[in-house]
C-alpha positions in Angstrom: 0.0 0.0 0.0 1.2 3.6 -0.5 3.1 5.0 2.4 0.5 7.7 3.1 -2.1 5.0 3.7 0.0 2.8 5.9 -0.1 3.6 9.6 3.5 3.8 10.8 4.9 2.4 14.0 5.5 5.9 15.3 1.9 6.9 14.9 0.6 3.7 16.5 2.9 4.4 19.4 1.7 7.9 19.8 -1.9 6.9 19.8 -1.4 4.2 22.4 0.6 6.5 24.6 -1.8 9.5 24.6 -3.2 8.7 28.0 0.3 8.1 29.4 1.4 11.6 28.1 -1.3 13.5 29.9 -1.1 11.4 33.1 2.6 12.0 33.2 2.3 15.8 33.0 -0.3 16.0 35.8 1.3 13.4 38.0 4.7 15.1 37.8 3.2 18.5 38.6 1.2 17.3 41.5 4.2 15.5 43.0 6.6 18.4 42.6 4.7 21.6 43.0 1.2 23.0 42.5 0.4 25.3 39.6 -2.6 26.6 41.4 -2.7 30.0 43.2 -3.2 30.2 46.9 -6.9 30.1 46.5 -8.0 27.8 43.7 -10.3 29.6 41.2 -13.0 28.0 39.0 -13.7 24.4 38.5 -11.8 21.6 36.9 -12.6 21.1 33.3 -15.6 18.9 32.6 -14.3 15.8 30.8 -17.5 15.2 28.9 -16.1 15.8 25.5 -18.0 17.1 22.4 -16.9 15.4 19.2 -15.6 17.6 16.4 -15.6 15.8 13.1 -15.1 19.1 11.2 -14.4 22.8 12.2 -17.6 24.7 12.8 -18.4 27.1 10.0 -14.9 27.7 8.6 -13.8 26.1 5.3 -10.3 25.4 4.3 -8.5 28.7 3.4 -10.8 30.9 5.5 -8.8 33.8 7.0 -8.5 33.5 10.8 -10.4 35.8 13.1 -8.3 38.7 14.3 -8.2 40.1 17.8 -6.4 43.1 19.4 -4.7 42.6 22.7 -3.5 45.8 24.5 -0.3 45.3 26.4 -1.1 48.4 28.4 -4.1 46.7 29.9 -3.6 44.8 33.2 -2.3 41.3 32.2 -5.3 39.6 33.8 -7.7 41.6 31.6 -5.8 41.4 28.3 -7.4 38.2 26.9 -10.9 38.7 28.4 -12.6 39.6 25.1 -10.7 36.9 23.2 -11.8 34.2 25.6 -15.4 35.5 25.8 -15.6 35.1 22.0 -14.1 31.6 22.1 -15.3 30.4 25.5 -17.3 27.4 24.6 -14.9 26.2 21.9 -12.0 26.6 24.2 -13.7 24.6 26.9 -14.4 21.8 24.4 -10.8 21.7 23.4 -9.7 21.5 27.1 -12.3 18.8 27.7 -10.8 16.8 24.9 -7.3 17.1 26.2 -8.4 16.1 29.7 -10.9 13.4 28.7 -8.3 10.6 29.2 -7.3 11.6 32.8 -8.6 9.8 35.8 -10.6 12.2 37.9 -8.4 11.7 40.9 -5.3 12.6 38.9 -7.0 15.6 37.4 -8.0 16.9 40.8 -4.4 16.7 42.0 -3.1 19.4 39.6 -4.9 22.0 41.7 -3.0 21.2 44.9 -2.0 24.4 46.5 1.8 24.9 46.6 2.6 28.6 46.2 6.4 28.3 45.5 5.8 26.9 42.0 3.4 29.7 41.2 6.0 32.3 42.3 8.5 31.0 39.7 6.2 31.8 36.8 6.8 35.1 35.1 4.3 37.7 36.4 2.8 38.4 32.9 2.2 34.7 32.1 0.8 34.0 35.5 -1.6 36.9 35.4 -2.7 36.3 31.8 -3.4 32.6 32.5 -5.4 33.5 35.6 -7.5 35.8 33.4 -8.1 32.9 31.0 -9.1 30.7 33.9 -11.5 33.5 35.1 -13.4 33.6 31.8 -13.5 29.8 31.3 -14.4 29.2 34.9 -11.7 26.5 35.2 -8.8 26.1 37.5 -5.5 28.0 37.0 -3.7 24.6 37.0 -5.8 23.4 34.1 -4.9 26.4 32.0 -1.2 26.0 32.8 -1.2 22.3 31.9 -2.8 23.1 28.5 -0.2 25.8 27.9 2.6 23.3 28.7 1.0 20.8 26.3 1.0 23.3 23.5 4.6 24.1 24.3 5.8 20.6 23.3 3.5 19.7 20.4 4.0 22.2 17.5 4.7 19.7 14.7 5.1 22.0 11.7 6.7 22.9 8.4 8.6 26.3 8.5 9.9 27.9 5.4 12.1 31.0 5.0 13.0 32.2 1.5 14.7 35.1 -0.3 13.2 36.5 -3.5 15.7 36.8 -6.4 13.6 39.6 -7.9 13.5 41.9 -4.8 15.8 40.4 -2.2 12.9 40.4 0.3 12.6 37.6 2.9 9.4 35.6 3.0 8.5 33.5 6.0 5.7 30.9 6.1 4.6 27.9 8.1 2.0 25.2 8.4 1.0 24.3 11.9 0.4 20.6 12.2 -1.2 19.8 15.6 -3.0 16.8 17.1 -0.5 14.0 17.8 -2.4 11.6 15.5 -5.7 12.8 17.1 -7.8 14.3 14.2 -10.5 15.3 16.6 -8.1 17.4 18.5 -6.9 19.1 15.3 -10.5 19.8 14.4 -11.1 21.3 17.8 -8.0 23.5 17.6 -9.1 24.9 14.2 -12.1 26.3 16.1 -9.9 28.3 18.5 -7.0 29.3 16.2 -6.8 33.1 16.0 -4.6 35.9 14.8 -3.7 38.5 17.5 -2.3 42.0 17.1 -0.5 43.1 20.2 -0.6 46.9 20.7 1.5 49.0 23.1 1.3 52.8 23.6 -1.2 53.1 20.8 0.9 51.3 18.2 1.1 47.8 16.8 3.9 46.0 18.6 3.8 42.6 16.9 1.4 40.0 15.4 1.0 36.4 16.3 -1.0 33.3 15.5 -2.1 31.3 18.5 -4.9 29.4 20.2 -7.4 31.1 22.4 -6.1 30.5 26.0 -2.5 30.0 24.9 -0.3 32.9 26.0 3.0 31.8 24.4 4.0 32.5 20.8 5.0 29.8 18.3 4.3 32.0 15.2 4.9 35.7 15.2 6.3 38.8 13.6 7.4 42.3 14.5 7.3 44.4 11.3 10.6 45.9 10.3 12.5 43.6 12.7 12.1 39.8 12.6 9.6 37.0 12.2 9.8 33.6 13.9 8.3 30.2 14.0 9.0 27.4 16.5 9.0 23.7 15.6 9.3 20.9 18.2 12.6 19.0 18.0 11.4 15.6 19.0 14.2 13.7 17.2 17.8 13.7 18.5 21.0 12.0 17.4 22.1 10.3 14.2 19.2 7.8 14.6 15.8 9.6 15.2 14.6 9.0 18.8 11.3 10.2 20.1 11.9 13.1 22.5 8.3 14.0 23.4 8.3 12.3 26.8 11.6 13.8 27.8 10.2 17.2 26.8 7.3 16.8 29.2 9.6 16.0 32.0 11.8 19.0 31.2 8.8 21.4 31.0 7.5 20.4 34.4 11.1 20.7 35.8 11.3 24.3 34.6 8.8 25.3 37.3 11.3 24.3 39.9 14.4 26.0 38.3 15.4 29.5 37.3 18.0 28.7 34.6 15.7 27.6 31.8 12.5 28.9 30.2 9.6 27.7 28.0 10.6 28.6 24.4 7.3 30.2 23.3 7.3 32.4 26.4 10.8 33.6 25.5 9.7 34.2 21.9 6.7 36.3 23.2 9.0 38.4 25.4 11.5 38.9 22.5 8.7 40.1 20.2 7.5 42.6 22.8 11.0 44.1 23.1 10.9 46.9 20.6 14.7 47.2 20.4 15.6 43.7 19.2 16.4 43.3 15.4 17.0 40.1 13.4 20.7 39.7 14.6 19.7 40.5 18.2 16.9 37.9 18.1 19.2 35.2 16.6 21.8 36.0 19.3 19.3 35.8 22.2 17.6 32.6 20.9 20.9 30.9 20.4 22.2 31.6 23.9 19.3 31.3 26.2 18.6 28.1 28.2 15.3 26.6 27.3 13.0 23.9 28.9 12.5 22.0 25.6 14.4 21.4 22.4 13.2 23.3 19.5 13.9 24.4 15.9 13.6 28.2 15.6 13.2 29.7 12.1 13.9 33.4 12.0 13.4 35.8 9.1 14.5 39.4 8.8 14.1 42.4 6.5 17.4 42.3 4.4 18.9 39.8 2.0 20.5 36.9 3.8 18.4 37.3 6.9 17.0 33.9 7.2 18.1 31.2 9.6 17.1 28.0 11.3 18.5 27.5 14.8 18.6 23.9 16.1 18.4 24.2 19.9 19.1 21.8 22.6 17.9 22.7 26.1 21.2 24.3 27.1 23.0 24.9 23.9 22.9 25.9 20.3 23.5 22.8 18.2 23.4 24.2 14.7 23.0 27.4 12.7 21.6 27.0 9.2 21.5 30.2 7.1 20.2 31.4 3.8 23.0 31.9 1.3 21.5 32.9 -2.1 24.9 33.5 -3.7 25.7 29.8 -3.1 22.2 28.7 -4.3 20.7 28.2 -0.9 17.9 30.7 -1.3 15.4 28.9 1.0 15.4 26.7 4.1 12.7 24.2 5.0 12.5 22.9 8.6 10.0 20.3 9.8 10.6 18.2 13.0 13.9 16.4 12.4 17.5 17.7 12.1 18.1 19.0 8.6 21.4 17.2 8.2 20.0 13.7 8.7 18.0 11.6 6.1 14.3 12.0 6.1 12.9 9.6 8.7 9.9 7.3 7.7 7.5 9.1 10.1 8.0 12.6 8.6 7.5 12.9 4.8 6.9 16.7 4.6 10.4 18.3 4.2 11.4 16.8 0.9 8.0 17.4 -0.8 8.2 21.0 0.5 11.7 21.5 -0.9 10.6 20.1 -4.3 7.5 22.4 -4.4 9.4 25.5 -3.5 12.1 24.7 -6.1 9.4 24.4 -8.7 8.2 27.9 -7.8 11.6 29.3 -8.2 13.4 32.3 -6.6 12.1 34.7 -9.2 8.4 33.9 -8.5 8.6 33.3 -4.8 6.0 35.4 -2.8 3.6 34.9 0.1 0.9 34.0 -2.5 3.0 31.4 -4.3 4.2 29.9 -1.1 0.7 29.5 0.2 -0.9 28.2 -3.0 2.0 26.0 -4.4 3.9 24.9 -1.3 1.8 25.1 1.9 -1.3 23.7 0.1 0.5 20.8 -1.4 -0.1 17.3 0.0 1.6 16.1 2.3 3.0 19.5 3.4 -0.7 20.1 3.9 -2.0 17.0 5.7 -5.0 16.0 7.7 -3.5 17.4 11.0 -2.7 20.9 9.6 -4.6 23.5 11.6 -3.5 26.7 10.0 -1.1 28.3 7.5 0.7 31.6 8.1 2.5 33.8 5.6 4.5 36.9 6.7 7.1 39.4 5.5 8.9 41.8 7.9 10.0 44.1 5.1 6.4 44.4 3.6 4.7 44.4 7.0 2.2 41.7 5.8 0.9 39.0 8.1 -2.0 36.6 7.3 -3.2 33.2 8.6 -5.8 30.8 7.2 -7.5 27.8 8.7 -6.7 24.5 7.0 -9.0 21.5 6.8 -8.0 18.8 4.3 -9.6 15.5 5.4 -8.6 13.9 2.1 -4.9 14.8 2.5 -2.3 12.4 3.7 -2.3 11.5 7.4 0.6 13.1 9.3 3.3 10.6 9.9 
């Protein structure tokens, strides 16, 4: 049978271990330290899950809803309107994520231990409390969902340089769901574009999920764009790293020398003084809680790079070099210098598609239509596509729903 139709060993393993993954997160948190504030707020998420065979009311290619978040507002109030508009859908998504947890384990994540809460950055703690307020769930549940999103961005990221203009174009497909199509469908319902404003001016743009305060896809016009891809494969032989990542993420709450990647990206985008080179320098040096591929685009020719990050060190820097024929970079979820593993068939087809487009014709439109929309780069777990250009100041995301496309593998 064709490879796209044949379930792989990796996917079968992920499906069998879904319960284990979520139990592992919550059990580690409850044993080490509570994520709940001194007085628990809201109620634990109802695990009666609503099935989502398809996104509600948004066809493939529909532009995502856009919201404005004002950074001058108190952090706890910033997301109130976003969460009110997505309240029921966000609760359904959380219900799906928690549906496999025993009630006793679920209850333990709200154990009150204040020292863990104190180690969270103030802005993240307050914003997640605000999300919990609107959804009427516990703070601990919101934190666990944010940690889950931190370690599961399976994506295709592309940064390219136009031969006609020298401009840098950055794009990505967000593949989410861990072989759980119902989760992907639910996430399509809460995918949003957000414009973050400060002092009456647009600070940066991001694509996220309602309730998720980190940034895995974002851009500050005139400075840099960034996408984060999970690095779940390590070494010369691909080895699953997802379970290790979960342990590391929980461990970060007990340490001060490492940080969730998407929180660091969010803070970097908020810093109005950081340019492309500064962003690459910071992202290459900072200690992180998880391993990640960070694709960064800039405004000038040559400003395109993929950083392969371990938790404590920069493992590789891969740069655009148009003069040498390297006018684009494609990063999925394995190290670019090793052969394509059998479970991830997106990188080579993406490279073939972008080569067919050519450096003269490359643009946000051609990337979206001829690369990001090509099976299996577009697959049944793709939630959204984003195209952005720092030099042009353009940023656009569209929901993706292709049930006839290849399964992610």
